[in-house]
C-alpha positions as CSV (number, residue, x, y, z in Angstrom):
1,X,0.0,-0.1,0.1
2,X,1.3,3.4,-1.0
3,X,0.3,6.2,1.6
4,X,-0.1,9.8,-0.1
5,X,-0.5,12.6,2.2
6,X,-1.8,15.9,1.1
7,X,-1.2,19.1,3.2
8,X,-2.6,22.5,2.1
9,X,-6.0,22.1,0.7
10,X,-6.5,25.3,-1.1
11,X,-6.8,25.6,-4.9
12,X,-3.8,23.5,-5.7
13,X,-3.7,20.9,-2.9
14,X,-7.4,20.6,-3.0
15,X,-7.6,19.8,-6.6
16,X,-4.9,17.3,-7.0
17,X,-5.9,15.9,-3.6
18,X,-9.5,15.5,-4.9
19,X,-8.5,14.1,-8.2
20,X,-6.1,11.5,-6.2
21,X,-8.9,10.6,-3.8
22,X,-11.6,10.1,-6.4
23,X,-9.0,7.7,-8.5
24,X,-8.1,5.6,-5.5
25,X,-11.3,5.7,-3.3
26,X,-11.6,1.8,-3.6
27,X,-7.9,1.0,-4.2
28,X,-5.9,-1.7,-2.1
29,X,-2.6,-0.1,-3.6
30,X,-2.9,3.6,-3.1
31,X,-4.4,5.3,0.0
32,X,-5.1,9.1,-0.1
33,X,-5.0,11.3,3.3
34,X,-5.7,14.8,3.9
35,X,-4.1,16.9,6.7
36,X,-6.2,20.2,7.3
37,X,-7.8,22.4,9.9
38,X,-10.6,24.7,10.3
39,X,-13.9,25.0,8.8
40,X,-12.6,23.8,5.4
41,X,-11.5,20.4,7.2
42,X,-14.8,20.3,8.9
43,X,-16.8,20.5,5.8
44,X,-14.8,18.0,4.0
45,X,-15.1,15.6,6.8
46,X,-18.9,16.0,7.0
47,X,-19.7,16.4,3.4
48,X,-16.8,15.7,1.2
49,X,-14.6,17.7,-0.9
50,X,-16.7,19.2,-3.8
51,X,-14.2,19.9,-7.0
52,X,-15.6,22.1,-9.8
53,X,-13.9,21.8,-13.2
54,X,-14.7,22.9,-16.7
55,X,-15.7,19.2,-17.6
56,X,-17.9,19.1,-14.5
57,X,-18.0,18.6,-10.6
58,X,-17.5,15.8,-8.2
59,X,-17.6,15.2,-4.6
60,X,-15.2,13.0,-3.0
61,X,-13.9,11.7,0.4
62,X,-10.3,10.9,1.2
63,X,-9.3,7.6,3.0
64,X,-8.8,10.1,6.0
65,X,-9.1,13.5,7.0
66,X,-7.3,14.5,10.2
67,X,-6.0,17.8,11.9
68,X,-3.2,16.0,13.6
69,X,-1.1,13.9,11.1
70,X,-0.1,11.6,14.2
71,X,-3.5,10.2,14.0
72,X,-2.9,8.7,10.7
73,X,-0.3,6.2,12.2
74,X,1.5,5.6,8.9
75,X,4.7,6.5,7.2
76,X,3.8,8.3,4.1
77,X,5.5,7.1,0.8
78,X,4.5,10.7,-0.7
79,X,3.7,13.8,0.9
80,X,2.4,16.5,-1.5
81,X,3.0,20.0,0.4
82,X,0.6,22.5,-1.2
83,X,0.4,25.2,1.2
84,X,1.4,29.0,0.6
85,X,5.2,29.9,1.4
86,X,4.4,31.9,4.5
87,X,2.7,28.8,6.0
88,X,5.4,26.5,5.2
89,X,7.0,26.1,8.7
90,X,3.6,25.2,10.4
91,X,2.7,22.6,7.6
92,X,6.2,21.0,7.9
93,X,5.8,20.6,11.5
94,X,2.2,19.3,11.0
95,X,3.4,16.5,8.7
96,X,6.6,15.5,10.4
97,X,4.9,12.6,12.3
98,X,4.3,10.8,9.0
99,X,7.7,11.5,7.5
100,X,10.7,8.9,7.5
101,X,13.7,8.2,5.7
102,X,11.7,6.6,2.7
103,X,9.1,9.5,2.4
104,X,9.2,11.7,-0.6
105,X,8.3,15.2,0.2
106,X,7.1,17.1,-3.0
107,X,6.5,20.7,-2.4
108,X,4.0,22.3,-5.0
109,X,4.3,25.9,-3.9
110,X,6.0,29.2,-5.2
111,X,9.8,29.9,-4.8
112,X,13.0,28.4,-5.8
113,X,14.4,27.8,-2.3
114,X,11.6,25.7,-1.0
115,X,13.5,22.3,-1.3
116,X,16.3,23.6,0.8
117,X,14.1,25.0,3.4
118,X,12.1,21.8,3.7
119,X,15.2,19.7,4.0
120,X,16.6,21.9,6.8
121,X,13.4,21.2,8.7
122,X,13.1,17.4,7.7
123,X,16.7,16.2,7.2
124,X,15.6,12.4,7.0
125,X,13.1,12.9,4.3
126,X,13.8,12.6,0.6
127,X,12.8,16.3,-0.5
128,X,12.3,16.8,-4.2
129,X,11.9,20.0,-6.2
130,X,8.4,20.5,-7.6
131,X,6.3,23.0,-9.3
132,X,2.8,23.2,-10.7
133,X,1.0,24.9,-13.5
134,X,-2.7,25.4,-12.8
135,X,-5.4,27.9,-12.0
136,X,-7.5,26.8,-9.0
137,X,-8.9,28.1,-6.1
138,X,-10.8,27.5,-2.9
139,X,-14.2,29.0,-3.5
140,X,-15.5,28.2,0.2
141,X,-15.4,25.6,3.0
142,X,-15.4,22.3,1.1
143,X,-15.2,23.6,-2.4
144,X,-12.4,23.9,-5.0
145,X,-12.6,25.3,-8.4
146,X,-10.2,24.4,-11.2
147,X,-10.8,27.2,-13.8
148,X,-9.0,26.4,-17.1
149,X,-9.0,22.4,-16.6
150,X,-6.4,20.0,-15.3
151,X,-2.9,21.1,-14.3
152,X,0.3,19.7,-14.8
153,X,3.0,18.8,-12.1
154,X,6.8,18.8,-12.7
155,X,9.2,17.3,-10.3
156,X,12.8,15.8,-9.9
157,X,15.7,15.8,-7.6
158,X,18.0,17.7,-10.0
159,X,19.5,14.3,-11.3
160,X,18.3,11.4,-13.3
161,X,15.2,9.7,-12.9
162,X,14.4,7.0,-10.2
163,X,12.1,4.4,-9.4
164,X,10.2,6.4,-7.1
165,X,9.8,9.2,-9.9
166,X,8.3,6.4,-12.1
167,X,5.9,5.3,-9.7
168,X,4.7,8.6,-8.9
169,X,4.2,9.4,-12.4
170,X,2.0,6.4,-12.9
171,X,0.0,7.2,-9.6
172,X,-0.7,10.6,-10.9
173,X,-1.5,9.6,-14.4
174,X,-3.9,6.9,-13.4
175,X,-5.8,9.8,-11.4
176,X,-5.9,11.9,-14.7
177,X,-3.1,14.2,-13.7
178,X,-0.2,15.1,-15.8
179,X,2.9,14.5,-13.9
180,X,6.6,14.7,-15.4
181,X,9.8,13.9,-14.1
182,X,12.6,16.6,-15.2
183,X,16.1,16.0,-15.0
184,X,16.5,19.8,-15.5
185,X,13.9,20.4,-12.8
186,X,16.0,23.5,-11.3
187,X,16.0,25.3,-14.6
188,X,12.2,24.6,-14.9
189,X,11.4,26.0,-11.5
190,X,13.3,29.1,-12.4
191,X,11.4,29.6,-15.7
192,X,8.1,29.4,-13.6
193,X,9.7,31.6,-10.9
194,X,10.7,34.4,-13.1
195,X,7.3,34.8,-14.6
196,X,5.5,34.5,-11.3
197,X,7.8,36.8,-9.3
198,X,7.6,39.4,-12.0
199,X,4.0,39.0,-12.5
200,X,3.1,39.1,-8.7
201,X,5.3,42.1,-7.8
202,X,4.3,44.3,-10.7
203,X,0.5,43.6,-10.3
204,X,0.5,44.0,-6.6
205,X,2.8,47.1,-6.6
206,X,0.9,49.1,-9.5
207,X,-2.5,47.6,-8.5
208,X,-3.2,46.5,-11.9
209,X,-3.8,43.4,-13.7
210,X,-0.5,41.9,-15.1
211,X,-0.8,43.0,-18.7
212,X,-2.1,46.3,-17.9
213,X,0.9,46.6,-15.7
214,X,3.2,45.8,-18.5
215,X,1.3,48.4,-20.8
216,X,1.5,51.3,-18.4
217,X,4.7,50.8,-16.7
218,X,6.8,49.1,-19.3
219,X,10.1,50.3,-18.3
220,X,9.8,49.2,-14.7
221,X,8.5,45.8,-15.6
222,X,11.5,45.3,-18.2
223,X,13.9,46.4,-15.5
224,X,12.2,43.8,-13.0
225,X,13.0,41.2,-15.9
226,X,16.5,42.3,-16.2
227,X,17.2,42.4,-12.6
228,X,15.9,38.8,-11.8
229,X,17.3,37.4,-14.8
230,X,20.8,38.7,-13.7
231,X,20.4,37.4,-10.4
232,X,19.3,33.8,-12.0
233,X,22.5,34.1,-14.1
234,X,24.6,34.5,-11.0
235,X,22.9,31.2,-9.7
236,X,23.9,29.3,-12.8
237,X,20.4,29.7,-14.6
238,X,21.1,31.3,-17.9
239,X,17.6,32.5,-19.3
240,X,17.6,35.5,-21.5
241,X,15.6,38.4,-20.7
242,X,13.8,38.8,-23.9
243,X,12.9,35.0,-23.8
244,X,11.4,35.4,-20.2
245,X,9.5,38.5,-21.4
246,X,7.7,36.6,-24.2
247,X,7.1,33.7,-22.0
248,X,5.4,35.9,-19.4
249,X,3.1,37.7,-22.2
250,X,2.3,34.4,-23.5
251,X,1.5,33.0,-20.0
252,X,-1.2,35.6,-19.6
253,X,-2.9,34.5,-22.9
254,X,-3.9,38.2,-23.8
255,X,-6.4,38.4,-20.8
256,X,-6.0,42.0,-19.7
257,X,-8.0,41.5,-16.7
258,X,-6.1,38.4,-15.4
259,X,-4.0,39.1,-12.3
260,X,-1.9,37.3,-9.6
261,X,-3.0,35.5,-6.2
262,X,-0.6,38.0,-4.5
263,X,-2.2,41.0,-6.0
264,X,-5.7,39.6,-4.8
265,X,-4.2,38.7,-1.4
266,X,-3.0,42.6,-1.0
267,X,-6.2,43.8,-2.1
268,X,-8.1,41.6,0.5
269,X,-5.8,42.5,3.4
270,X,-4.5,38.8,3.5
271,X,-1.1,37.5,4.1
272,X,1.0,37.4,1.0
273,X,4.1,35.8,-0.3
274,X,6.0,38.9,-0.8
275,X,9.1,37.6,0.8
276,X,9.1,34.6,-1.3
277,X,8.3,36.3,-4.6
278,X,10.2,39.6,-4.1
279,X,12.4,39.4,-0.9
280,X,14.1,36.3,-1.9
281,X,15.5,38.4,-5.2
282,X,16.6,41.3,-3.2
283,X,18.4,39.2,-0.6
284,X,20.1,36.9,-3.2
285,X,21.2,40.0,-5.1
286,X,22.4,41.8,-2.0
287,X,24.8,38.7,-1.1
288,X,26.1,38.8,-4.6
289,X,26.5,42.6,-4.9
290,X,24.2,42.8,-7.7
291,X,22.1,46.1,-7.9
292,X,18.4,45.6,-8.2
293,X,16.8,49.0,-7.6
294,X,13.3,48.3,-9.0
295,X,13.1,44.9,-6.8
296,X,14.2,46.9,-3.7
297,X,11.8,49.8,-4.4
298,X,8.9,47.5,-4.7
299,X,9.8,45.2,-1.8
300,X,10.0,48.1,0.6
301,X,6.7,49.5,-0.6
302,X,5.1,46.2,-0.4
303,X,6.6,45.3,3.0
304,X,4.7,48.1,4.6
305,X,1.5,47.8,2.3
306,X,2.2,50.6,0.0
307,X,1.1,50.2,-3.5
308,X,1.3,53.0,-6.4
């Protein structure tokens, strides 16, 4: 029996957790468990998790849903960590009781330093790099919506594929999830991080949808792209600025009203990932003597809640 534990049941964890729980509801080979708290967890325990997609909706119950992972009394084979970066430490403490030396921890959250942060907290675990492309959100307690259809998950260790990687690809595929091992996973993570970081900080700082921010503040946005690709290059990731700009614009599909979750969080007064998406770039640049005036200006402003 393979035990899969999902922590962080927002849009990402809720959708992938729901797909896995549905696929393996009656399986003798794979068991899916949720670790969650609050009203969301209570609603799922009582009435199941409702997942809405463009192709229809379904309601599913995991094998277990618990607030305290110790109650599962298992050692997980795979843990999908889908929390926000500002909740990472609490989430990792929460799943520690089910993590052992054979446990793969796969983070599916923003940031290129997440693997290192988790490894520091769980030195015994097999922590991988991971990322996801998906537009999904929690609509309310017990309800998740995937806006554009099924997403995709990229993962790896930074080396050649392994038997555990093959098995995870198979588990995801049988659940209708596109999961891919990438030998160059660090490069793949930086490709996404550059797009997400620049989109998030520009939309939040200028209080505009992403493409409108690029139209109305083109010089500042281009400077952000130049700065982050310069930092990436210093870290061994060579991605041309023009390539990243083209990829960013294409990623938003011409939708001039589309914005980032960080922009929405700032507007709603919720916690944000400003340290992960903006502060990280500033700190890495400072350590290497790289000037990043645009990122510094925005980080200072967003850190005290100032938008332009």
